[in-house]
N, C-alpha and C positions, 0 to 999 in steps of 0.2 A: 719451337724458336718463338721468342718474343719480337714484337715489332721492332723494338731498339737493335736487336740481333741483326735481323735482316737488314736493316739500313747500313750496317756495316759491311754487308755483301753487295748491296746495291751501289751503282757507281752514278745513278742519276737522279733519283730522288733524295733529297737532302732532310726531309722531315715528313711524318704522318703525325698528325693529332687526332685522336679518337677519344672523344669525351662529350659530355654535355656542354653545352655553350661553347662548342669549339669555335663558331664564327666569332666570338670576343678575341680569338687569338689573331685575326686576321692583321691588324696593324702591326704587331710585333713580328709576325711571319714575313710581311711584305718589306719591313726594314731590315730584318736579318738575312733574308735570302735573294732580295731582288735589289737591282741598283737602284739608287737614289733618284735617279732620273725617269725610272720606269713611269709610263702611263699604263691605264688598264681599259680592258673591254671586257664584257661579260657576255657569253653564249648560253644560252638556255632554250626551255621551250615555255609553252604558256603554264603548263603545270609546276614546272621546276623554277620559274621566275617567281610564282606565287609563293611556294614554298620556302625558298631561300634566296632567290636572284634579288628582290627588292632590297631585303635585309643585306645582303653583301653589297650591294651599290651605297645604301646608307652608311654602313660601317667605313668603306673606303672613303667617302666624302667628307664623314666626320673626322677622319684623320688627314685630312688635307692631302689625299690622294686624287690624281685627276682620272677620271672615268669619261673615255671619250665617247663611249656609246654602249648599246646593249642590242643585241639581236636575239629576238625571240622567235623561235620556229613554232609553227602550229601545234597545238596540243592534240587535235583530231583532224584527219587520220595519225596514227602513230606514226612518228619519222622512223625512216629506214636508214640503216648504216651503209647508205649508198655513196660511192665515190663522188658522184655529183654534188653532194651537199658539201662536200670537202672542198671544192673548187668554188663553191659558191662563197664558203666561211673565207677562204683565201682572198678573194676579190674584194669582199665586204672590209676585211681587215687592212687589205692593201691601200683602199680608198681612204682611209682614216688618216688624220695628220699624225706626223710623228711615228708611223707604224713601225719603224725599226726598233722604238723604244717601247713598243707596246709589250704587255704580259696579257694573252689571253685568260680569261677565267672560265673553265667550263663548269657550268652548275647544272648538273642533272644527273641521270643514270647512265647506263653503258653507251647507248647511242650517242649521246650528247659528247660524251668523254672521248671515244673513238674519233668523232669527227673532228673534234678541236685538236686532239692528240696529233692527229695525221696533217691537219692544217698547219698547226704550229711548227711541226718537224719541217714542213716544206719551205715554210718562212723563215726557218732558223731562228724562231723564238721560244724562249722558255714559257712555260703555262702552268697555271695554279689549278688544281682540281679541288672542287667542292662537291662530294658525292651527295646525292639525295635518296638513296637507297642501297639496302645491302642485297642488290640484285645480281651481281657478276663480279668474276675475279680480274675483270678489265681495267680497273683503274690504275693499277700500279705497274703492270708490264710496258715494256718498251716496243709493244707492237700493237696495232689496230686491225679487228676483224671487219673487213669491209666488202661490199658486194662490187666488182669492177669488171664492167661488162657481163654481168650474169655470173661471174664465178667468184664465189666465197672464198676469201683468202685473208690471211694475216700478213700484214705489210709492216715494214719496219718503221719505228717513229722514236723520238726521244719521250722518255716516260715523264710524268709530271715533277716538276721541281719540288713542289710542295704539295700535300693534300692535307685538307682540313674536314674531318669528318664528324659531324655534329650530330650525336646520338638522339638530341631530341627532335631533329628533321627527320633522322632516317627512320625512327620508330613510327612517325606519321606516315610513311609510304604506303601506298595500297598493299594489302596483303599478298596479292598475285605477285608482286615484285619481290617480297621478301621470300615466297616459297620458290621463286626462280632462283634466288640466291644459295637458297639450300639446295636445290637439284644441282646446281652448277658445281658447288662444293662437294656434295656424294660423287659426281663424276670423278674426282680425283682418285677414287678407289681404282677405277678401270685404268686410267692413266699411270698408276702404279703398277699393276699386273701386265699391262701391255708394255712397259718399260722392261721389266723382268724378262718378259718373252724376246723383247727386241734385243736385248744384250745377249741373250743366249744365241739368238739367230745370228748377230752380228758376229760372234765367234767362229761361226761356220761360213762367215763372208758373206751374208745377207746385205743387201744395199741399205743404206740410212738406218742403221740399228745399232745407234752408239751405246756404250757403257753406262750404266747408272752412275750420276754424279752423287756423291755422298751430301753435300751441301743442299742440293735441291731435294734429295731425299728427306733429308732433315726437316726443311720447310714444308713440304708437301704431305708426306706420309706419315711422319711423327705426330702422333696424338690425333690424327684426323678422324678415327671412330669415335673417340671420346669427345671431340669437338662437335661433330654431327649430334650425338647424344645430347649434348648441353646446349646446344642450338635449337632443338626441334621445337619449342616454344616460341621463336623468333616470331612466326606467322600471326600469333596471338597479340603481338605488341611487347612482349615481354623484353624491356630494356637490356637487362643482362644477356639474355639469349642472342640478342640482335647485335650485341656488342662482341660476343663470341664470334658469331656468324661473319660479321664483317672483318673481324681481325684475321680470322683464318683465310677468308677469301683474298685479304690485301696480302697476308703473307704468300700464298699460292702465287699472287701476281708478282711478288718480289723474286720468286724462283724463276719467273721467265725473264725478269729484269737481268738477273745474275746471269742466266744461262744463255742469254739471247737467242731463245727458242722456245716454243710452246710444248715442247717434247714433255717436260716434268708434269705438265697439268692437263694434257689433253691426249685422248687415246681414240679407241674405237668409238666410244660414245659419242664424241664431236662429230666424228664424220656423219652420224645419223643427222644431227642438227644442221650441219653445213649443207647436206643433201637437201632438207627440206627449205632451208633458208634460199639455196638456189632456185627451189620451186616457188618461192614466194607463200610459203604456207599460210594460210588464215583459217581462224575459225570464228564463224558468225560475223565475217566480214572484218575481224581484227588480226592483225599479225600476231602469232604464237611469239611469246617471248623466247629468246634464247635458251634460258634456264629451262623452261618447261619442255622446249623440244630435246634439249640434253637430258632431262629426267627420263624420258621414253627410251631415248637413246642408251642411257646407262642400264636401264632395265633389259634392254635387247641384247646388249654387248654382255651384260652379266649372264645372261640364260644362256648364250653363245660360249662363253667361258666355262661354264659349269658342265655344260654338255660335252665340250671337248675333253676336260679332263675328269669326266665322270667314272671312267673305267680306271681302277687304281693301278693297272699293270701295263697298260698301252694305249697309244691313241686310237680315236675312232678308225675303224676300218676303211680301206678304200673299195669301192666296188670294181670288180674284175673289168666291167665294160668301160671303166673310166680312162678318157684319154686326155691328157693335158692338151689346151689348145695352142696352136702355133703363135708367134707374134701377130702374123696377118690376121688370123682368126679372132685374137683377143682384140685387136684394133677394131674390126667389124663389130663385136659385141658391145665395146664401150660405146662407138658410135652410134649403134641403135638404142641403148639405154639412156643416152642423153641427146636424142635426135631433136628434141623438143625445146632444148635448154640453149641458153645464150652463150652457157659457159663451156659447151661441148668441145671446143677445139683445145681449150686448157686441159680439160679432164682427160682427153685422149692422149695429150702430150704427157700428162702425168703417169697415167696408167703404164704407158710405154716406156718410160724412164725407169719403172721400178718392174719391170718384167725381166726376170733373172733367167739366167743361160741354165740349161739342165745340169751342168756341172754342179753349179751352186745350189740349185734346187735339192740335187742328191745328197749334197753335204749337209744342208739343214734337215733333211728326212732324216740322215743316218744319226746326226745328234740327237734329236728329238725322239728318236726310237731307243738309242742307247742309254740316254739320261732321262728318259721320259719320267721315272718315279721322282727323282731329285728335283726335277722342274716342276713337276705337278705339286709336290709338297710346298715347294717355294711360294708359286702363284696361289694355292689356295689359303695359304697361311696369311696372304694380305686381301684375297679377295671376300668381300662380305656377301655371305650367302643371300641368295635371291629373297628367300622368304624374310630375313631380317631387313634386307634393303627395302623392300616393299612396305615393311610395316612402319619404318623411320620416314620413308617418304610420305606415306599417308598420314602419320601424326603432323608432319610439317607441312600439310595441306598441299602436296605436289600432285599433277595427275599422274595416275596410275596405268590407265589404258591409252591406246591410241585415239580413241573415241572422243577424248577429252581435249584433244588437240588438233580435231578434224580428220582424223584418219583411222580407218578400221585395223584390226589386228592383221589380215593379210597384207595391207599396205605397208605396215611396220616391218614386217618379216621380209617383204620384198625388197625393202629399202636397203637390207644387208648387202644385196648384191652390187647396188649402185655406191654404197658407203665404202665398200671395200676399193673402189675405183679411183677414188677423188684425190687421195693425198700420199704423197711419197714419205710417209713415215710409219714404220713397220708395227703391225698390231696382230692380236688374235685372229682378225679378220684375215690379213696377209698369210698367216701361218697356216690356217686351214686351206686356204687356195692353193698355196704352194705344196701342201702335202695331199693334195686331191681330195679331202673329205668334206669340202664347204657344203655341198649341196646336201650331204648325208645329215650334217649338222642342222641345217635349215628345216630339213625333212622331220628331224625329230623334235624340234621347237613347233613346228605346224602342227603335229600329231599329239603335242603334250596337251593334259587337261591343266595344266599348272602354270606354265610361262606365258606372259603377256595377257594373262586373262583377269 
């Protein structure tokens, strides 16, 4: 799908311009999509204000638009997507004159956008998005990924009314942000295979396992691998590759806007990232980008999926001594795993909500044993093989090992257990846990000389 086709399905974003010198379209965009009485404010950080904020302010003022103020967050240390910053932005905007007529303009990458998006939503204000990097898929969804009391979650918001993505500016973003965007796009492969798995499990009565939506599938999965191949040189500053990367990321964001949920674009791989975000993962004192955490999560989830479906005839065997924990035992396991996390209470609540009764577990097991070959064929048709995935990520400048983001191989593998606990969204991790072969698969990854090395 092209962006123009996605806008027909999106019900909140009215226009997305992606081209060189896109900022020059700001006067026309403000006239077309915002009330003539609107006034504006700019939210950015020190780096993005220099990259685009100053120019945005100048263009607005030259077109006789009133800019009531600019708030510029610090550039160092790196800003976190913490809900406390949402409250700060709300209070700052509310203190401006005529704030009910304000259009906040988010000038920055994923964190700035998510903070402004949520603050605008709570103030019932439309907002304008000026991306400065092809770093995430989060510019166009109607949700924001925020840390709230230590628990990483996606909260509802209104999507930007207008997005103006200037390729000249985006191409100048630091390479690590571009490779982060590539990793975020590559993660959609696991989102796709997990949705196939969830649909099958849902047909057997599994919780929160909806059928695949064909519009979303077309947005996210169609031409995904060709787009990755075409975008691999984005990290080198190739403007054509950057344009392809940003466009596909924006389209996957539109899928969330249409579906009102992150299911189409987020699977087991994002659970690794969210777990590390809750741990405030840093490397050399700098927070690891969302896209780089997702990259390692995608490699781990791909390894897990390949091993689960390695046998052409049947799922991995369950050891005779395996006994599924009771609900009380499961609660204790989760509490122990997250005992040092501020988000422990929410994780426990989520894990218990998706704890299925034995009757449902048996139905899921029966389905995946009886239809294993057909399901395996469908999943592996969409799964990019681990070796090919790793090669693409390497070409795109993405991290390939846990050590690149401050973790060792053992840490990454162990995170799989915690990642399975934190979201009520069915994935390959839930399937393996429900079928009793979760630990067996982890053991095979750990003993492998190939995966996560």
